[in-house]
C-alpha positions as CSV (number, residue, x, y, z in Angstrom):
1,M,14.8,-0.2,-8.3
2,I,17.2,-1.4,-5.6
3,D,20.6,-2.6,-6.7
4,K,20.5,-6.0,-5.0
5,S,24.3,-6.6,-5.2
6,K,25.0,-3.3,-3.4
7,L,22.4,-4.0,-0.8
8,K,23.9,-7.4,-0.1
9,T,27.4,-5.9,0.1
10,A,26.2,-3.2,2.5
11,Q,24.4,-5.8,4.7
12,V,27.5,-8.1,4.8
13,W,29.8,-5.2,5.6
14,I,27.6,-3.8,8.3
15,E,27.2,-7.3,9.9
16,K,31.0,-7.7,9.9
17,L,31.4,-4.3,11.5
18,A,28.8,-5.2,14.1
19,N,30.8,-8.3,14.9
20,G,34.0,-6.2,15.3
21,I,35.5,-7.3,12.0
22,N,37.0,-4.9,9.4
23,P,35.0,-5.7,6.3
24,L,37.9,-4.8,4.0
25,T,40.5,-7.0,5.6
26,S,38.3,-9.5,7.5
27,E,40.6,-9.0,10.5
28,P,39.3,-8.2,14.0
29,V,39.4,-4.5,14.9
30,K,41.3,-3.2,17.9
31,E,39.6,-3.7,21.3
32,D,39.4,0.1,21.9
33,D,37.9,0.8,18.4
34,V,34.6,2.7,18.4
35,I,33.0,-0.1,16.5
36,N,33.3,-2.3,19.6
37,N,31.1,0.1,21.6
38,V,28.1,-1.9,22.6
39,H,25.6,0.8,21.6
40,I,27.2,1.1,18.1
41,S,27.4,-2.6,17.7
42,R,23.7,-3.0,18.6
43,C,22.8,-0.3,16.1
44,L,24.8,-2.0,13.4
45,F,23.1,-5.3,14.1
46,Y,19.7,-3.5,13.8
47,V,20.7,-1.9,10.5
48,S,21.9,-5.3,9.2
49,E,18.5,-6.8,10.0
50,M,16.7,-4.0,8.3
51,L,18.7,-4.4,5.2
52,K,17.8,-8.1,5.2
53,T,14.2,-7.1,5.4
54,V,14.5,-4.7,2.5
55,K,16.2,-7.4,0.4
56,T,13.5,-9.9,1.3
57,T,10.7,-7.5,0.5
58,E,12.3,-6.5,-2.8
59,S,12.8,-10.1,-3.9
60,A,9.3,-11.0,-2.9
61,S,7.8,-8.3,-5.1
62,D,6.6,-9.4,-8.5
63,G,8.8,-6.9,-10.4
64,K,5.8,-4.8,-11.5
65,K,5.8,-1.0,-11.5
66,P,3.5,0.7,-8.9
67,F,0.0,1.6,-10.0
68,W,-0.1,5.0,-11.7
69,M,-2.7,6.6,-13.9
70,L,-3.0,10.2,-15.2
71,A,-6.3,11.9,-14.7
72,S,-6.6,12.2,-18.5
73,E,-6.3,8.4,-18.8
74,A,-8.9,8.0,-16.0
75,A,-11.3,10.3,-17.9
76,K,-11.6,7.7,-20.6
77,I,-12.9,5.0,-18.2
78,S,-16.6,4.6,-18.3
79,T,-18.7,4.6,-15.2
80,T,-21.8,2.5,-14.4
81,S,-25.1,3.5,-12.8
82,S,-24.1,2.2,-9.4
83,S,-21.6,-0.3,-8.2
84,G,-19.7,-1.5,-5.2
85,I,-16.1,-0.4,-4.8
86,A,-14.7,-3.8,-5.8
87,Q,-16.5,-3.9,-9.1
88,F,-15.5,-0.3,-9.8
89,V,-11.8,-0.8,-9.0
90,R,-11.8,-4.0,-11.2
91,A,-13.0,-1.9,-14.1
92,I,-10.2,0.6,-13.5
93,N,-7.6,-2.2,-13.4
94,E,-8.8,-3.7,-16.7
95,G,-7.1,-0.9,-18.6
96,I,-3.7,-0.9,-17.0
97,P,-0.5,-2.4,-18.5
98,A,0.4,-5.9,-17.6
99,D,3.7,-4.8,-16.0
100,M,1.9,-2.5,-13.5
101,K,0.5,-3.4,-10.1
102,K,-3.3,-3.2,-9.8
103,L,-5.0,-0.3,-8.0
104,S,-6.1,-1.6,-4.6
105,I,-9.5,-1.1,-3.0
106,T,-7.6,-0.2,0.2
107,S,-5.9,2.8,-1.5
108,V,-9.2,4.1,-2.8
109,T,-11.1,3.7,0.5
110,K,-8.1,5.1,2.5
111,W,-8.0,8.2,0.4
112,L,-11.8,8.6,0.7
113,R,-11.5,8.3,4.5
114,I,-8.6,10.8,4.7
115,N,-10.6,13.3,2.7
116,G,-13.8,12.8,4.8
117,Y,-16.0,10.9,2.4
118,L,-15.9,7.6,4.3
119,Y,-15.5,6.6,7.9
120,E,-14.5,3.2,9.4
121,S,-17.2,1.6,11.4
122,S,-17.1,-1.6,13.5
123,K,-20.1,-3.7,12.6
124,D,-19.9,-6.3,15.4
125,G,-16.7,-5.6,17.2
126,K,-14.9,-7.9,14.7
127,H,-15.6,-6.8,11.2
128,K,-15.0,-3.3,9.9
129,A,-16.8,-1.4,7.2
130,N,-16.2,1.8,5.3
131,L,-19.4,3.8,5.4
132,P,-20.2,7.1,3.8
133,T,-20.1,10.3,5.8
134,E,-22.6,13.1,5.1
135,K,-20.0,14.5,2.7
136,G,-19.8,11.1,1.0
137,N,-23.6,10.9,0.7
138,Q,-23.6,14.2,-1.0
139,L,-21.0,12.9,-3.4
140,G,-23.1,9.9,-4.3
141,I,-21.7,7.2,-2.0
142,T,-24.7,5.5,-0.3
143,V,-25.6,2.3,1.5
144,R,-28.2,-0.1,0.3
145,F,-29.5,-3.1,2.1
146,Q,-29.6,-6.4,0.3
147,L,-30.2,-10.1,1.0
148,N,-27.4,-12.7,0.7
149,P,-28.2,-16.2,-0.7
150,E,-29.0,-17.4,2.8
151,G,-31.6,-14.7,3.2
152,Q,-29.6,-12.5,5.6
153,E,-29.6,-8.8,5.2
154,F,-26.3,-7.0,4.6
155,Q,-25.2,-3.5,3.8
156,Q,-23.5,-2.7,0.5
157,V,-21.8,0.6,0.0
158,V,-22.5,1.8,-3.6
159,Y,-20.9,4.5,-5.7
160,D,-23.1,6.3,-8.2
161,T,-21.7,7.7,-11.5
162,A,-20.8,11.1,-9.8
163,A,-18.9,9.3,-7.0
164,Q,-17.1,7.1,-9.6
165,R,-16.2,10.1,-11.7
166,F,-14.9,12.0,-8.6
167,I,-12.6,9.0,-7.8
168,L,-11.4,9.0,-11.4
169,N,-10.7,12.7,-11.3
170,N,-8.6,12.2,-8.2
171,I,-6.8,9.0,-9.4
172,E,-3.4,10.6,-9.3
173,A,-3.8,11.6,-5.6
174,I,-5.2,8.1,-4.8
175,A,-2.3,6.4,-6.6
176,S,0.2,8.3,-4.5
177,I,-1.1,6.9,-1.2
């Protein structure tokens, strides 16, 4: 956890230095002081802005701990015959503590792409889909075609019990992404 008061102090002091002011005395520094070098001043302004970003990002967070699950805890989660990734991740998130962020679908699919089980495909130049590679098919990640309520066909990537169990067995690696 970031100490917000130290972060604010650091940001204010760096901003003062960037403006050529001694942060301890609030007096202008000498003209020939290294702090007045334009390159150093620009660098300090940049760092000051980054600290503001860190402060904003930290305060915008909901205060929850990042998602984490041991493989032994994941082993207790039951799998279904076949499901889409959203349904499966929702089942994983049902058992996590309230003070923990939820596992994201993006984390799971990113890990599967990195490890060669999925690849990113552009459906129509606008929309992207994560489709199984041959390695993913062998694991139990497949595509099935379905009709939406308007009668249009669409692809759904489904994960069988073996693929779901594989994800659960690798939950610690996935959580660290």
